[in-house]
C-alpha positions in Angstrom: 17.0 52.2 -13.0 14.7 49.8 -11.1 16.1 48.2 -7.9 16.6 44.5 -8.2 14.2 42.2 -6.4 15.1 40.7 -3.1 16.9 37.4 -3.7 15.6 34.2 -2.3 18.7 33.7 -0.3 18.4 37.1 1.4 14.7 36.4 2.1 15.5 33.0 3.5 18.2 34.4 5.8 15.9 37.0 7.2 13.1 34.5 7.9 15.6 32.1 9.5 16.8 34.9 11.8 13.2 35.7 12.8 12.5 32.0 13.5 15.6 31.6 15.5 14.7 34.7 17.6 11.2 33.6 18.2 12.3 30.1 19.3 14.8 31.4 21.8 14.1 31.2 25.5 13.8 34.9 26.0 12.1 36.4 22.8 12.8 40.1 22.1 9.4 40.7 20.5 10.2 44.4 19.6 13.2 43.1 17.7 11.2 40.4 16.0 8.5 42.9 15.0 11.1 45.3 13.6 12.7 42.5 11.6 9.3 41.6 10.2 8.5 45.2 9.2 11.9 45.6 7.6 11.6 42.5 5.4 7.9 43.4 4.5 9.1 46.9 3.5 11.9 45.5 1.3 9.5 43.0 -0.3 7.1 45.8 -1.1 9.8 48.1 -2.5 11.9 45.6 -4.3 9.5 42.8 -5.2 9.5 39.2 -3.9 11.5 36.3 -5.3 9.6 34.0 -7.6 9.1 31.2 -5.1 7.7 33.5 -2.4 4.5 32.0 -1.2 1.6 34.0 0.3 2.4 32.4 3.6 5.6 34.5 3.8 3.5 37.7 3.9 1.1 36.3 6.5 4.0 35.2 8.7 5.6 38.7 8.5 2.3 40.3 9.4 1.4 38.0 12.3 4.2 38.5 14.9 1.7 40.0 17.3 -0.6 36.9 17.0 2.3 34.6 17.4 3.3 36.5 20.6 -0.2 36.2 22.0 -0.9 32.6 21.0 1.8 30.0 21.5 -0.2 27.2 19.7 -0.6 29.5 16.7 3.1 30.4 16.9 4.1 26.7 16.8 1.9 26.0 13.7 3.3 29.1 11.9 6.9 28.1 12.9 6.3 24.6 11.4 4.9 26.1 8.2 7.8 28.4 7.9 10.3 25.6 8.5 8.5 23.7 5.7 8.7 26.7 3.4 12.4 27.2 4.2 13.1 23.5 3.5 11.3 23.7 0.1 12.9 27.0 -0.9 16.4 25.7 0.0 16.5 23.6 -3.2 15.6 26.7 -5.3 18.1 29.0 -3.6 21.1 26.9 -4.7 
């Protein structure tokens, strides 16, 4: 029996958790990177929800870049917020 794909709600919750962690005053980058790896792994194993945009994969792979470049991080955070807002309607 095939495992079921990750739901959009589960993916959204994981990405919201990463965003919240990265926007905190004292970012635990090891934890953020671990969360990104965990979600990427689940997406690879279980498949992504239909509405998952390529940006989600890029975001999950770019934690190190966001850590090194605050301007890049802000752009990526805004793109993620936009994706989360758009996917909220579909997750209902």
